[in-house]
Each structure stands twice: as C-alpha cells, then as structure tokens.
ZAKEKE-831758 format. One record per atom (N, C-alpha, C, CB): x, y, z; residue in one letter; residue number from 1; atom name; chain. Coordinates in nm, 3 decimals. Each point is the difference from the previous one (the first is absolute). Glycine has a CB too. Example, Ala and Ser with C-alpha at 12.3 -4.5 7.8 and 13.67 -1.06 7.14 Angstrom:
2
+---------+---------+---------+------+------+------+-------+
:       x :       y :       z : resn : resi : name : chain :
+---------+---------+---------+------+------+------+-------+
:   1.319 :  -0.569 :   0.780 :    a :    1 :    N :     A :
:  -0.089 :   0.119 :   0.000 :    a :    1 :   CA :     A :
:   0.090 :   0.120 :   0.000 :    a :    1 :    C :     A :
:  -0.189 :  -0.117 :   0.125 :    a :    1 :   CB :     A :
:   0.154 :   0.222 :  -0.197 :    s :    2 :    N :     A :
:   0.082 :   0.119 :   0.006 :    s :    2 :   CA :     A :
:  -0.077 :   0.109 :   0.073 :    s :    2 :    C :     A :
:   0.118 :  -0.063 :  -0.215 :    s :    2 :   CB :     A :
+---------+---------+---------+------+------+------+-------+
end
This chain:
91
+---------+---------+---------+------+------+------+-------+
:       x :       y :       z : resn : resi : name : chain :
+---------+---------+---------+------+------+------+-------+
:  -5.712 : -11.146 :  22.758 :    m :    1 :    N :     A :
:   0.072 :   0.009 :   0.126 :    m :    1 :   CA :     A :
:  -0.099 :   0.044 :   0.109 :    m :    1 :    C :     A :
:   0.220 :   0.056 :  -0.119 :    m :    1 :   CB :     A :
:  -0.215 :  -0.120 :   0.231 :    y :    2 :    N :     A :
:  -0.091 :   0.026 :   0.109 :    y :    2 :   CA :     A :
:   0.070 :   0.085 :   0.105 :    y :    2 :    C :     A :
:  -0.122 :  -0.216 :  -0.044 :    y :    2 :   CB :     A :
:   0.067 :   0.331 :   0.077 :    n :    3 :    N :     A :
:   0.058 :   0.091 :   0.099 :    n :    3 :   CA :     A :
:  -0.104 :   0.033 :   0.105 :    n :    3 :    C :     A :
:   0.156 :   0.096 :  -0.173 :    n :    3 :   CB :     A :
:  -0.109 :  -0.071 :   0.294 :    s :    4 :    N :     A :
:  -0.091 :   0.042 :   0.106 :    s :    4 :   CA :     A :
:   0.058 :   0.120 :   0.072 :    s :    4 :    C :     A :
:  -0.085 :  -0.236 :   0.027 :    s :    4 :   CB :     A :
:  -0.003 :   0.318 :   0.025 :    c :    5 :    N :     A :
:   0.040 :   0.119 :   0.073 :    c :    5 :   CA :     A :
:   0.017 :  -0.037 :   0.146 :    c :    5 :    C :     A :
:  -0.122 :   0.152 :  -0.163 :    c :    5 :   CB :     A :
:   0.242 :  -0.123 :   0.218 :    m :    6 :    N :     A :
:   0.026 :  -0.035 :   0.139 :    m :    6 :   CA :     A :
:  -0.072 :   0.093 :   0.097 :    m :    6 :    C :     A :
:   0.221 :  -0.091 :  -0.070 :    m :    6 :   CB :     A :
:  -0.247 :   0.214 :   0.026 :    v :    7 :    N :     A :
:  -0.062 :   0.098 :   0.087 :    v :    7 :   CA :     A :
:  -0.151 :  -0.019 :   0.007 :    v :    7 :    C :     A :
:   0.184 :   0.159 :  -0.053 :    v :    7 :   CB :     A :
:  -0.245 :  -0.168 :  -0.064 :    c :    8 :    N :     A :
:  -0.147 :  -0.005 :  -0.003 :    c :    8 :   CA :     A :
:  -0.052 :  -0.143 :  -0.008 :    c :    8 :    C :     A :
:   0.000 :   0.224 :  -0.109 :    c :    8 :   CB :     A :
:   0.087 :  -0.326 :   0.097 :    d :    9 :    N :     A :
:  -0.038 :  -0.140 :  -0.001 :    d :    9 :   CA :     A :
:  -0.099 :  -0.033 :  -0.111 :    d :    9 :    C :     A :
:   0.041 :  -0.005 :   0.245 :    d :    9 :   CB :     A :
:  -0.016 :   0.063 :  -0.364 :    t :   10 :    N :     A :
:  -0.084 :  -0.031 :  -0.115 :    t :   10 :   CA :     A :
:   0.089 :  -0.039 :  -0.116 :    t :   10 :    C :     A :
:  -0.179 :   0.159 :   0.078 :    t :   10 :   CB :     A :
:   0.118 :  -0.216 :  -0.179 :    d :   11 :    N :     A :
:   0.073 :  -0.038 :  -0.120 :    d :   11 :   CA :     A :
:   0.016 :   0.121 :  -0.090 :    d :   11 :    C :     A :
:  -0.087 :  -0.236 :   0.015 :    d :   11 :   CB :     A :
:   0.206 :   0.245 :  -0.076 :    l :   12 :    N :     A :
:   0.029 :   0.110 :  -0.091 :    l :   12 :   CA :     A :
:   0.035 :  -0.056 :  -0.137 :    l :   12 :    C :     A :
:   0.079 :   0.144 :   0.191 :    l :   12 :   CB :     A :
:  -0.122 :  -0.073 :  -0.293 :    g :   13 :    N :     A :
:   0.041 :  -0.036 :  -0.134 :    g :   13 :   CA :     A :
:   0.138 :   0.055 :  -0.027 :    g :   13 :    C :     A :
:  -0.238 :  -0.002 :  -0.076 :    g :   13 :   CB :     A :
:   0.298 :  -0.036 :  -0.034 :    g :   14 :    N :     A :
:   0.135 :   0.045 :  -0.035 :    g :   14 :   CA :     A :
:   0.008 :   0.150 :  -0.018 :    g :   14 :    C :     A :
:   0.038 :  -0.218 :  -0.106 :    g :   14 :   CB :     A :
:  -0.144 :   0.281 :   0.053 :    d :   15 :    N :     A :
:   0.001 :   0.144 :  -0.023 :    d :   15 :   CA :     A :
:   0.005 :   0.077 :   0.132 :    d :   15 :    C :     A :
:  -0.128 :  -0.036 :  -0.213 :    d :   15 :   CB :     A :
:   0.054 :  -0.009 :   0.311 :    k :   16 :    N :     A :
:  -0.001 :   0.067 :   0.130 :    k :   16 :   CA :     A :
:   0.134 :  -0.014 :   0.070 :    k :   16 :    C :     A :
:  -0.245 :  -0.042 :   0.018 :    k :   16 :   CB :     A :
:   0.310 :  -0.072 :  -0.033 :    v :   17 :    N :     A :
:   0.131 :  -0.020 :   0.061 :    v :   17 :   CA :     A :
:   0.101 :   0.095 :  -0.062 :    v :   17 :    C :     A :
:  -0.055 :  -0.241 :   0.047 :    v :   17 :   CB :     A :
:   0.048 :   0.260 :  -0.178 :    e :   18 :    N :     A :
:   0.090 :   0.093 :  -0.068 :    e :   18 :   CA :     A :
:  -0.023 :   0.142 :   0.047 :    e :   18 :    C :     A :
:   0.004 :  -0.151 :  -0.199 :    e :   18 :   CB :     A :
:  -0.130 :   0.190 :   0.221 :    k :   19 :    N :     A :
:  -0.030 :   0.135 :   0.050 :    k :   19 :   CA :     A :
:   0.054 :   0.018 :   0.141 :    k :   19 :    C :     A :
:  -0.204 :   0.008 :  -0.143 :    k :   19 :   CB :     A :
:   0.189 :  -0.109 :   0.229 :    l :   20 :    N :     A :
:   0.054 :   0.010 :   0.135 :    l :   20 :   CA :     A :
:   0.152 :   0.009 :  -0.002 :    l :   20 :    C :     A :
:  -0.196 :  -0.130 :   0.085 :    l :   20 :   CB :     A :
:   0.258 :   0.058 :  -0.176 :    s :   21 :    N :     A :
:   0.146 :   0.006 :  -0.013 :    s :   21 :   CA :     A :
:   0.044 :   0.138 :  -0.047 :    s :   21 :    C :     A :
:   0.006 :  -0.246 :  -0.051 :    s :   21 :   CB :     A :
:  -0.080 :   0.304 :  -0.043 :    a :   22 :    N :     A :
:   0.033 :   0.134 :  -0.048 :    a :   22 :   CA :     A :
:  -0.018 :   0.103 :   0.111 :    a :   22 :    C :     A :
:  -0.069 :  -0.066 :  -0.232 :    a :   22 :   CB :     A :
:  -0.033 :   0.050 :   0.313 :    l :   23 :    N :     A :
:  -0.020 :   0.092 :   0.113 :    l :   23 :   CA :     A :
:   0.112 :  -0.013 :   0.103 :    l :   23 :    C :     A :
:  -0.248 :  -0.015 :  -0.037 :    l :   23 :   CB :     A :
:   0.296 :  -0.106 :   0.057 :    k :   24 :    N :     A :
:   0.110 :  -0.022 :   0.093 :    k :   24 :   CA :     A :
:   0.124 :   0.075 :  -0.048 :    k :   24 :    C :     A :
:  -0.094 :  -0.226 :   0.064 :    k :   24 :   CB :     A :
:   0.123 :   0.219 :  -0.193 :    y :   25 :    N :     A :
:   0.116 :   0.071 :  -0.053 :    y :   25 :   CA :     A :
:  -0.020 :   0.151 :   0.004 :    y :   25 :    C :     A :
:   0.048 :  -0.196 :  -0.148 :    y :   25 :   CB :     A :
:  -0.169 :   0.242 :   0.130 :    l :   26 :    N :     A :
:  -0.029 :   0.143 :   0.010 :    l :   26 :   CA :     A :
:   0.023 :   0.049 :   0.143 :    l :   26 :    C :     A :
:  -0.168 :  -0.021 :  -0.186 :    l :   26 :   CB :     A :
:   0.129 :  -0.059 :   0.283 :    v :   27 :    N :     A :
:   0.024 :   0.035 :   0.140 :    v :   27 :   CA :     A :
:   0.149 :   0.003 :   0.029 :    v :   27 :    C :     A :
:  -0.220 :  -0.103 :   0.065 :    v :   27 :   CB :     A :
:   0.295 :   0.007 :  -0.120 :    w :   28 :    N :     A :
:   0.144 :  -0.003 :   0.021 :    w :   28 :   CA :     A :
:   0.068 :   0.124 :  -0.058 :    w :   28 :    C :     A :
:  -0.007 :  -0.249 :  -0.003 :    w :   28 :   CB :     A :
:  -0.034 :   0.290 :  -0.116 :    v :   29 :    N :     A :
:   0.059 :   0.119 :  -0.062 :    v :   29 :   CA :     A :
:  -0.034 :   0.124 :   0.081 :    v :   29 :    C :     A :
:  -0.015 :  -0.108 :  -0.227 :    v :   29 :   CB :     A :
:  -0.107 :   0.116 :   0.275 :    s :   30 :    N :     A :
:  -0.040 :   0.113 :   0.084 :    s :   30 :   CA :     A :
:   0.080 :   0.004 :   0.130 :    s :   30 :    C :     A :
:  -0.230 :  -0.011 :  -0.099 :    s :   30 :   CB :     A :
:   0.250 :  -0.104 :   0.159 :    a :   31 :    N :     A :
:   0.078 :  -0.007 :   0.123 :    a :   31 :   CA :     A :
:   0.146 :   0.040 :  -0.025 :    a :   31 :    C :     A :
:  -0.153 :  -0.181 :   0.086 :    a :   31 :   CB :     A :
:   0.208 :   0.137 :  -0.197 :    l :   32 :    N :     A :
:   0.138 :   0.036 :  -0.033 :    l :   32 :   CA :     A :
:   0.013 :   0.150 :  -0.020 :    l :   32 :    C :     A :
:   0.034 :  -0.224 :  -0.106 :    l :   32 :   CB :     A :
:  -0.125 :   0.284 :   0.031 :    s :   33 :    N :     A :
:   0.010 :   0.144 :  -0.024 :    s :   33 :   CA :     A :
:  -0.017 :   0.079 :   0.129 :    s :   33 :    C :     A :
:  -0.088 :  -0.035 :  -0.232 :    s :   33 :   CB :     A :
:  -0.002 :  -0.008 :   0.318 :    a :   34 :    N :     A :
:  -0.019 :   0.070 :   0.128 :    a :   34 :   CA :     A :
:   0.121 :  -0.015 :   0.090 :    a :   34 :    C :     A :
:  -0.246 :  -0.037 :  -0.019 :    a :   34 :   CB :     A :
:   0.306 :  -0.082 :   0.020 :    s :   35 :    N :     A :
:   0.115 :  -0.020 :   0.088 :    s :   35 :   CA :     A :
:   0.127 :   0.065 :  -0.052 :    s :   35 :    C :     A :
:  -0.104 :  -0.212 :   0.072 :    s :   35 :   CB :     A :
:   0.105 :   0.253 :  -0.198 :    v :   36 :    N :     A :
:   0.116 :   0.070 :  -0.056 :    v :   36 :   CA :     A :
:  -0.017 :   0.151 :   0.009 :    v :   36 :    C :     A :
:   0.040 :  -0.193 :  -0.155 :    v :   36 :   CB :     A :
:  -0.159 :   0.242 :   0.131 :    i :   37 :    N :     A :
:  -0.023 :   0.145 :  -0.004 :    i :   37 :   CA :     A :
:  -0.015 :   0.060 :   0.140 :    i :   37 :    C :     A :
:  -0.109 :  -0.029 :  -0.223 :    i :   37 :   CB :     A :
:   0.041 :  -0.041 :   0.311 :    t :   38 :    N :     A :
:  -0.031 :   0.054 :   0.132 :    t :   38 :   CA :     A :
:   0.123 :   0.038 :   0.083 :    t :   38 :    C :     A :
:  -0.204 :  -0.139 :  -0.007 :    t :   38 :   CB :     A :
:   0.308 :   0.056 :   0.015 :    p :   39 :    N :     A :
:   0.115 :   0.041 :   0.082 :    p :   39 :   CA :     A :
:   0.069 :   0.127 :  -0.052 :    p :   39 :    C :     A :
:   0.032 :  -0.239 :   0.057 :    p :   39 :   CB :     A :
:  -0.027 :   0.254 :  -0.187 :    v :   40 :    N :     A :
:   0.064 :   0.119 :  -0.058 :    v :   40 :   CA :     A :
:  -0.080 :   0.125 :   0.037 :    v :   40 :    C :     A :
:   0.091 :  -0.138 :  -0.191 :    v :   40 :   CB :     A :
:  -0.223 :   0.132 :   0.176 :    i :   41 :    N :     A :
:  -0.084 :   0.115 :   0.032 :    i :   41 :   CA :     A :
:   0.008 :   0.035 :   0.148 :    i :   41 :    C :     A :
:  -0.154 :  -0.063 :  -0.188 :    i :   41 :   CB :     A :
:   0.147 :  -0.039 :   0.274 :    i :   42 :    N :     A :
:   0.007 :   0.025 :   0.144 :    i :   42 :   CA :     A :
:   0.134 :   0.061 :   0.038 :    i :   42 :    C :     A :
:  -0.157 :  -0.191 :   0.041 :    i :   42 :   CB :     A :
:   0.265 :   0.139 :  -0.100 :    c :   43 :    N :     A :
:   0.133 :   0.053 :   0.034 :    c :   43 :   CA :     A :
:   0.019 :   0.143 :  -0.051 :    c :   43 :    C :     A :
:   0.090 :  -0.233 :  -0.008 :    c :   43 :   CB :     A :
:  -0.146 :   0.266 :  -0.106 :    v :   44 :    N :     A :
:   0.010 :   0.138 :  -0.050 :    v :   44 :   CA :     A :
:  -0.072 :   0.095 :   0.096 :    v :   44 :    C :     A :
:   0.013 :  -0.083 :  -0.238 :    v :   44 :   CB :     A :
:  -0.134 :   0.048 :   0.278 :    f :   45 :    N :     A :
:  -0.074 :   0.085 :   0.093 :    f :   45 :   CA :     A :
:   0.069 :   0.009 :   0.136 :    f :   45 :    C :     A :
:  -0.212 :  -0.061 :  -0.119 :    f :   45 :   CB :     A :
:   0.266 :  -0.050 :   0.166 :    l :   46 :    N :     A :
:   0.069 :   0.001 :   0.129 :    l :   46 :   CA :     A :
:   0.127 :   0.085 :  -0.008 :    l :   46 :    C :     A :
:  -0.093 :  -0.229 :   0.051 :    l :   46 :   CB :     A :
:   0.167 :   0.217 :  -0.160 :    g :   47 :    N :     A :
:   0.119 :   0.083 :  -0.017 :    g :   47 :   CA :     A :
:  -0.033 :   0.147 :  -0.010 :    g :   47 :    C :     A :
:   0.108 :  -0.190 :  -0.114 :    g :   47 :   CB :     A :
:  -0.215 :   0.223 :   0.043 :    y :   48 :    N :     A :
:  -0.044 :   0.139 :  -0.012 :    y :   48 :   CA :     A :
:  -0.042 :   0.055 :   0.136 :    y :   48 :    C :     A :
:  -0.074 :  -0.043 :  -0.237 :    y :   48 :   CB :     A :
:   0.002 :  -0.038 :   0.314 :    y :   49 :    N :     A :
:  -0.045 :   0.042 :   0.133 :    y :   49 :   CA :     A :
:   0.120 :   0.025 :   0.092 :    y :   49 :    C :     A :
:  -0.212 :  -0.132 :  -0.031 :    y :   49 :   CB :     A :
:   0.306 :   0.040 :   0.032 :    l :   50 :    N :     A :
:   0.118 :   0.015 :   0.086 :    l :   50 :   CA :     A :
:   0.086 :   0.119 :  -0.043 :    l :   50 :    C :     A :
:  -0.002 :  -0.247 :   0.041 :    l :   50 :   CB :     A :
:   0.010 :   0.270 :  -0.171 :    k :   51 :    N :     A :
:   0.076 :   0.115 :  -0.050 :    k :   51 :   CA :     A :
:  -0.060 :   0.130 :   0.051 :    k :   51 :    C :     A :
:   0.063 :  -0.130 :  -0.205 :    k :   51 :   CB :     A :
:  -0.193 :   0.142 :   0.198 :    n :   52 :    N :     A :
:  -0.067 :   0.122 :   0.045 :    n :   52 :   CA :     A :
:  -0.007 :   0.011 :   0.153 :    n :   52 :    C :     A :
:  -0.133 :  -0.005 :  -0.210 :    n :   52 :   CB :     A :
:   0.115 :  -0.107 :   0.278 :    k :   53 :    N :     A :
:  -0.015 :   0.002 :   0.145 :    k :   53 :   CA :     A :
:   0.130 :   0.039 :   0.070 :    k :   53 :    C :     A :
:  -0.176 :  -0.177 :  -0.022 :    k :   53 :   CB :     A :
:   0.288 :   0.124 :  -0.027 :    f :   54 :    N :     A :
:   0.128 :   0.024 :   0.067 :    f :   54 :   CA :     A :
:   0.093 :   0.092 :  -0.079 :    f :   54 :    C :     A :
:  -0.025 :  -0.223 :   0.104 :    f :   54 :   CB :     A :
:  -0.025 :   0.289 :  -0.208 :    s :   55 :    N :     A :
:   0.077 :   0.092 :  -0.084 :    s :   55 :   CA :     A :
:   0.128 :  -0.065 :  -0.053 :    s :   55 :    C :     A :
:  -0.094 :   0.191 :   0.131 :    s :   55 :   CB :     A :
:   0.079 :  -0.310 :  -0.188 :    l :   56 :    N :     A :
:   0.113 :  -0.073 :  -0.056 :    l :   56 :   CA :     A :
:   0.011 :   0.030 :  -0.149 :    l :   56 :    C :     A :
:  -0.025 :  -0.182 :   0.174 :    l :   56 :   CB :     A :
:   0.131 :   0.136 :  -0.236 :    g :   57 :    N :     A :
:   0.021 :   0.023 :  -0.142 :    g :   57 :   CA :     A :
:  -0.076 :  -0.100 :  -0.087 :    g :   57 :    C :     A :
:   0.223 :   0.094 :   0.055 :    g :   57 :   CB :     A :
:  -0.205 :  -0.077 :  -0.184 :    i :   58 :    N :     A :
:  -0.067 :  -0.086 :  -0.099 :    i :   58 :   CA :     A :
:   0.053 :  -0.143 :   0.008 :    i :   58 :    C :     A :
:  -0.033 :   0.199 :  -0.149 :    i :   58 :   CB :     A :
:   0.148 :  -0.218 :   0.212 :    w :   59 :    N :     A :
:   0.059 :  -0.133 :   0.008 :    w :   59 :   CA :     A :
:  -0.091 :  -0.098 :   0.074 :    w :   59 :    C :     A :
:   0.225 :   0.105 :  -0.005 :    w :   59 :   CB :     A :
:  -0.310 :  -0.055 :   0.094 :    v :   60 :    N :     A :
:  -0.092 :  -0.087 :   0.073 :    v :   60 :   CA :     A :
:  -0.101 :  -0.062 :  -0.095 :    v :   60 :    C :     A :
:   0.028 :   0.140 :   0.208 :    v :   60 :   CB :     A :
:  -0.081 :  -0.059 :  -0.298 :    i :   61 :    N :     A :
:  -0.097 :  -0.052 :  -0.097 :    i :   61 :   CA :     A :
:   0.067 :  -0.101 :  -0.092 :    i :   61 :    C :     A :
:  -0.130 :   0.216 :   0.010 :    i :   61 :   CB :     A :
:   0.252 :  -0.187 :  -0.054 :    i :   62 :    N :     A :
:   0.072 :  -0.092 :  -0.088 :    i :   62 :   CA :     A :
:   0.028 :  -0.131 :   0.073 :    i :   62 :    C :     A :
:   0.105 :   0.195 :  -0.122 :    i :   62 :   CB :     A :
:  -0.065 :  -0.186 :   0.247 :    l :   63 :    N :     A :
:   0.024 :  -0.120 :   0.079 :    l :   63 :   CA :     A :
:  -0.126 :  -0.086 :   0.013 :    l :   63 :    C :     A :
:   0.178 :   0.123 :   0.126 :    l :   63 :   CB :     A :
:  -0.290 :  -0.058 :  -0.099 :    f :   64 :    N :     A :
:  -0.125 :  -0.075 :   0.016 :    f :   64 :   CA :     A :
:  -0.051 :  -0.055 :  -0.133 :    f :   64 :    C :     A :
:  -0.056 :   0.143 :   0.196 :    f :   64 :   CB :     A :
:   0.084 :  -0.075 :  -0.307 :    i :   65 :    N :     A :
:  -0.036 :  -0.054 :  -0.132 :    i :   65 :   CA :     A :
:   0.080 :  -0.128 :  -0.026 :    i :   65 :    C :     A :
:  -0.054 :   0.234 :  -0.087 :    i :   65 :   CB :     A :
:   0.184 :  -0.230 :   0.119 :    i :   66 :    N :     A :
:   0.083 :  -0.119 :  -0.018 :    i :   66 :   CA :     A :
:  -0.051 :  -0.114 :   0.089 :    i :   66 :    C :     A :
:   0.198 :   0.145 :  -0.057 :    i :   66 :   CB :     A :
:  -0.230 :  -0.114 :   0.182 :    l :   67 :    N :     A :
:  -0.055 :  -0.103 :   0.089 :    l :   67 :   CA :     A :
:  -0.132 :  -0.056 :  -0.052 :    l :   67 :    C :     A :
:   0.111 :   0.113 :   0.193 :    l :   67 :   CB :     A :
:  -0.193 :  -0.026 :  -0.250 :    g :   68 :    N :     A :
:  -0.127 :  -0.045 :  -0.057 :    g :   68 :   CA :     A :
:   0.020 :  -0.094 :  -0.118 :    g :   68 :    C :     A :
:  -0.102 :   0.213 :   0.074 :    g :   68 :   CB :     A :
:   0.198 :  -0.180 :  -0.162 :    f :   69 :    N :     A :
:   0.027 :  -0.088 :  -0.114 :    f :   69 :   CA :     A :
:   0.060 :  -0.133 :   0.045 :    f :   69 :    C :     A :
:   0.035 :   0.203 :  -0.143 :    f :   69 :   CB :     A :
:   0.052 :  -0.200 :   0.243 :    l :   70 :    N :     A :
:   0.055 :  -0.126 :   0.050 :    l :   70 :   CA :     A :
:  -0.109 :  -0.087 :   0.061 :    l :   70 :    C :     A :
:   0.218 :   0.115 :   0.043 :    l :   70 :   CB :     A :
:  -0.308 :  -0.054 :   0.030 :    t :   71 :    N :     A :
:  -0.112 :  -0.075 :   0.057 :    t :   71 :   CA :     A :
:  -0.090 :  -0.056 :  -0.109 :    t :   71 :    C :     A :
:   0.009 :   0.145 :   0.205 :    t :   71 :   CB :     A :
:  -0.033 :  -0.066 :  -0.309 :    a :   72 :    N :     A :
:  -0.082 :  -0.046 :  -0.113 :    a :   72 :   CA :     A :
:   0.065 :  -0.119 :  -0.069 :    a :   72 :    C :     A :
:  -0.088 :   0.234 :  -0.032 :    a :   72 :   CB :     A :
:   0.220 :  -0.229 :   0.013 :    m :   73 :    N :     A :
:   0.069 :  -0.113 :  -0.062 :    m :   73 :   CA :     A :
:  -0.007 :  -0.125 :   0.087 :    m :   73 :    C :     A :
:   0.153 :   0.160 :  -0.115 :    m :   73 :   CB :     A :
:  -0.139 :  -0.142 :   0.245 :    l :   74 :    N :     A :
:  -0.011 :  -0.113 :   0.092 :    l :   74 :   CA :     A :
:  -0.139 :  -0.061 :  -0.006 :    l :   74 :    C :     A :
:   0.172 :   0.105 :   0.149 :    l :   74 :   CB :     A :
:  -0.273 :  -0.021 :  -0.153 :    n :   75 :    N :     A :
:  -0.138 :  -0.050 :  -0.012 :    n :   75 :   CA :     A :
:  -0.020 :  -0.076 :  -0.131 :    n :   75 :    C :     A :
:  -0.079 :   0.191 :   0.140 :    n :   75 :   CB :     A :
:   0.137 :  -0.140 :  -0.250 :    a :   76 :    N :     A :
:  -0.013 :  -0.067 :  -0.130 :    a :   76 :   CA :     A :
:   0.068 :  -0.136 :   0.002 :    a :   76 :    C :     A :
:  -0.009 :   0.223 :  -0.114 :    a :   76 :   CB :     A :
:   0.127 :  -0.231 :   0.175 :    v :   77 :    N :     A :
:   0.070 :  -0.128 :   0.009 :    v :   77 :   CA :     A :
:  -0.081 :  -0.100 :   0.082 :    v :   77 :    C :     A :
:   0.222 :   0.118 :  -0.019 :    v :   77 :   CB :     A :
:  -0.277 :  -0.074 :   0.131 :    k :   78 :    N :     A :
:  -0.084 :  -0.087 :   0.082 :    k :   78 :   CA :     A :
:  -0.123 :  -0.047 :  -0.078 :    k :   78 :    C :     A :
:   0.079 :   0.119 :   0.207 :    k :   78 :   CB :     A :
:  -0.137 :  -0.027 :  -0.285 :    f :   79 :    N :     A :
:  -0.118 :  -0.036 :  -0.079 :    f :   79 :   CA :     A :
:   0.035 :  -0.105 :  -0.105 :    f :   79 :    C :     A :
:  -0.094 :   0.230 :   0.037 :    f :   79 :   CB :     A :
:   0.206 :  -0.214 :  -0.106 :    f :   80 :    N :     A :
:   0.037 :  -0.096 :  -0.103 :    f :   80 :   CA :     A :
:   0.037 :  -0.135 :   0.060 :    f :   80 :    C :     A :
:   0.079 :   0.189 :  -0.143 :    f :   80 :   CB :     A :
:  -0.022 :  -0.191 :   0.262 :    k :   81 :    N :     A :
:   0.026 :  -0.127 :   0.068 :    k :   81 :   CA :     A :
:  -0.132 :  -0.068 :   0.035 :    k :   81 :    C :     A :
:   0.216 :   0.091 :   0.093 :    k :   81 :   CB :     A :
:  -0.314 :  -0.012 :  -0.051 :    f :   82 :    N :     A :
:  -0.133 :  -0.055 :   0.030 :    f :   82 :   CA :     A :
:  -0.063 :  -0.060 :  -0.126 :    f :   82 :    C :     A :
:  -0.028 :   0.169 :   0.184 :    f :   82 :   CB :     A :
:   0.039 :  -0.099 :  -0.295 :    v :   83 :    N :     A :
:  -0.058 :  -0.050 :  -0.125 :    v :   83 :   CA :     A :
:   0.070 :  -0.129 :  -0.044 :    v :   83 :    C :     A :
:  -0.060 :   0.236 :  -0.068 :    v :   83 :   CB :     A :
:   0.192 :  -0.242 :   0.085 :    q :   84 :    N :     A :
:   0.071 :  -0.122 :  -0.034 :    q :   84 :   CA :     A :
:  -0.042 :  -0.115 :   0.088 :    q :   84 :    C :     A :
:   0.192 :   0.135 :  -0.077 :    q :   84 :   CB :     A :
:  -0.212 :  -0.111 :   0.206 :    s :   85 :    N :     A :
:  -0.044 :  -0.107 :   0.088 :    s :   85 :   CA :     A :
:  -0.141 :  -0.046 :  -0.036 :    s :   85 :    C :     A :
:   0.146 :   0.093 :   0.182 :    s :   85 :   CB :     A :
:  -0.231 :  -0.002 :  -0.222 :    q :   86 :    N :     A :
:  -0.134 :  -0.036 :  -0.043 :    q :   86 :   CA :     A :
:   0.004 :  -0.085 :  -0.128 :    q :   86 :    C :     A :
:  -0.089 :   0.211 :   0.107 :    q :   86 :   CB :     A :
:   0.180 :  -0.176 :  -0.197 :    a :   87 :    N :     A :
:   0.012 :  -0.076 :  -0.124 :    a :   87 :   CA :     A :
:   0.054 :  -0.141 :   0.027 :    a :   87 :    C :     A :
:   0.038 :   0.215 :  -0.125 :    a :   87 :   CB :     A :
:   0.055 :  -0.227 :   0.221 :    k :   88 :    N :     A :
:   0.052 :  -0.133 :   0.034 :    k :   88 :   CA :     A :
:  -0.107 :  -0.085 :   0.068 :    k :   88 :    C :     A :
:   0.229 :   0.098 :   0.023 :    k :   88 :   CB :     A :
:  -0.310 :  -0.034 :   0.062 :    n :   89 :    N :     A :
:  -0.107 :  -0.074 :   0.068 :    n :   89 :   CA :     A :
:  -0.108 :  -0.047 :  -0.096 :    n :   89 :    C :     A :
:   0.045 :   0.133 :   0.205 :    n :   89 :   CB :     A :
:  -0.063 :  -0.059 :  -0.313 :    k :   90 :    N :     A :
:  -0.104 :  -0.034 :  -0.098 :    k :   90 :   CA :     A :
:   0.038 :  -0.126 :  -0.078 :    k :   90 :    C :     A :
:  -0.062 :   0.242 :  -0.018 :    k :   90 :   CB :     A :
:   0.192 :  -0.263 :  -0.002 :    k :   91 :    N :     A :
:   0.045 :  -0.117 :  -0.077 :    k :   91 :   CA :     A :
:  -0.011 :  -0.124 :   0.077 :    k :   91 :    C :     A :
:   0.152 :   0.141 :  -0.122 :    k :   91 :   CB :     A :
+---------+---------+---------+------+------+------+-------+
end
C-alpha cells in the first residue's frame, strides 16, 4: 500500500502511518480528559472563591460542582460527535 504524508510531502511506509494514527488517538484521549476535568476543577475553585468572598454557604460550592459536571458532560458529548464525524469522513 502506498501512503504519503500530507504535511511533510514525503512517502510513508505502513508502519509510520500506524504510528501517526496511534498518536492521533493519543491526542484525542488527552483532549477528552482535559475537556472533562478542567471545567470541574475551575468550577470548584470558583465556587470556593465566591463562598469565601461573599460569606455564602456550602451550597455555592455544590452548585458550581454540579455546573462543572454538566459542562464536562456537554464537552464529552461534543467530543464524541466530533469523533463520529471524523469516522464518517474517513469512510
């Protein structure tokens, strides 16, 4: 099978194409984990800050944790839709 690299404009063997494909999936997993974990962490810190700044109850932190998880789920759904579109484009 003959493959070429679109970025570097050189010919690639099958082994190199498999490595590039594995790296692409590694980047996708890293992006998914970052887009799921980051909103939760930011919302926890923001809730803690607002609780201390305005002398509010613990309910603020709980509210922001829930908002963080909802945002993380939304990011995961968007990511999986992106992966499905990439899989359809590949076919």
